[in-house]
C-alpha positions in Angstrom: 0.0 0.0 0.0 1.3 3.5 -0.8 0.1 6.8 0.6 0.5 9.8 -1.7 0.6 13.2 -0.2 0.6 16.8 -1.4 2.7 18.6 1.2 2.4 22.1 -0.3 -0.1 23.9 -2.5 1.0 23.6 -6.2 3.0 20.4 -5.7 1.9 17.1 -7.1 1.1 14.3 -4.8 4.0 11.9 -4.2 4.7 8.8 -2.1 4.7 9.8 1.6 7.7 7.6 2.3 9.8 9.5 -0.3 8.9 13.2 0.3 8.0 13.7 4.0 10.5 14.8 6.6 10.5 13.4 10.1 8.6 16.5 11.3 6.0 16.1 8.5 5.6 12.5 9.4 5.1 13.3 13.0 2.5 16.0 12.2 0.7 13.7 9.8 0.5 11.1 12.6 -0.8 13.7 14.9 -3.5 14.7 12.5 -4.5 11.0 12.1 -4.4 10.5 15.9 -6.7 13.6 16.4 -9.2 12.0 14.1 -8.9 8.4 15.3 -8.4 9.1 19.0 -12.0 8.5 19.8 -11.9 5.0 18.3 -8.6 3.4 19.2 -7.2 1.6 22.2 -3.6 2.8 22.1 -2.8 4.0 25.6 0.4 6.0 25.1 1.6 8.1 22.1 5.1 9.5 21.7 5.8 12.5 19.4 9.5 13.2 18.9 10.0 16.8 17.8 6.6 17.1 16.2 7.5 20.8 16.1 10.4 20.4 13.6 10.3 23.2 11.0 7.4 25.1 12.5 6.8 27.9 14.9 4.5 30.7 16.0 0.8 30.2 15.3 1.3 26.7 13.7 3.1 25.7 16.9 0.1 26.8 18.9 -2.2 24.8 16.7 0.0 21.7 17.1 -0.1 22.2 20.8 -3.8 22.4 20.7 -4.1 19.2 18.7 -1.7 17.4 21.1 -3.9 18.6 24.0 -7.0 17.2 22.3 -5.3 13.8 21.9 -4.1 13.9 25.5 -7.8 14.1 26.7 -8.0 10.4 25.8 -4.5 9.1 25.8 -1.2 9.5 27.6 0.9 11.7 25.3 4.7 12.2 25.6 6.1 15.0 23.5 9.7 16.0 22.9 9.6 19.6 21.8 11.6 22.8 21.5 8.6 25.1 21.1 7.3 27.0 24.2 3.8 27.0 22.6 3.7 23.2 22.9 5.6 22.9 26.2 3.2 25.3 27.9 0.2 22.9 27.1 1.7 20.0 29.0 0.2 18.8 32.3 3.7 17.8 33.4 6.9 19.5 32.1 10.1 17.5 32.1 13.5 19.1 31.3 16.2 16.8 29.8 19.8 18.1 30.1 23.1 16.5 29.1 26.3 17.0 31.1 29.6 15.2 31.1 30.3 13.1 34.1 33.6 11.3 34.3 34.2 11.9 30.6 30.9 10.4 29.6 27.8 12.4 28.4 25.0 11.8 30.9 21.4 12.8 30.6 19.3 14.0 33.5 15.6 14.5 33.7 13.8 16.8 36.1 10.2 17.7 36.5 9.6 21.4 36.9 6.8 23.4 38.4 5.9 27.0 39.3 8.7 29.6 38.8 11.1 27.0 37.4 8.6 26.2 34.7 8.0 29.9 33.9 11.8 30.3 33.7 12.1 27.3 31.3 9.4 28.5 29.0 11.0 31.9 29.0 14.3 30.2 28.1 12.6 28.4 25.3 11.4 31.8 24.0 15.0 32.7 23.8 15.4 35.1 26.7 16.5 34.2 30.2 17.2 37.7 31.4 14.4 39.9 30.2 11.0 40.5 31.8 9.2 40.4 28.4 9.9 36.7 27.9 8.8 35.9 31.5 5.5 37.8 30.9 5.0 35.9 27.7 5.8 32.6 29.3 3.4 33.3 32.2 0.7 34.2 29.5 1.3 31.0 27.6 1.0 28.9 30.8 -2.1 30.8 31.9 -3.8 30.3 28.6 -2.9 26.6 28.5 -4.7 26.1 31.9 -7.8 27.9 30.7 
């Protein structure tokens, strides 16, 4: 079976396996999961960098779609977009540091001010108040 997709207006449909990037495949899967979420029995979905190649308003729309799927499933999302991270019920930060000459990963769940600071960092500003206000706004809207 072959799935043909038209990824952009004006392009002809081509085989999905040959033309879609990893991010496009993730977003296509997300779209399918939004539609099928009410009918399947898959308990956990993992989206690895579903935000690849997008930003701004599209990132907010992807965050909204992920939140919709998360109403019925456990959803794990690896993201670099604050618009998506702000929608999470639980926010985990993964960091990598050398220990004894070996790269080691750490995972920490963050809350409150730490979460505001992380979303501000994802917005690209760890020093300014504008990014903190924007981060607080994203988090407040996500809870609403």
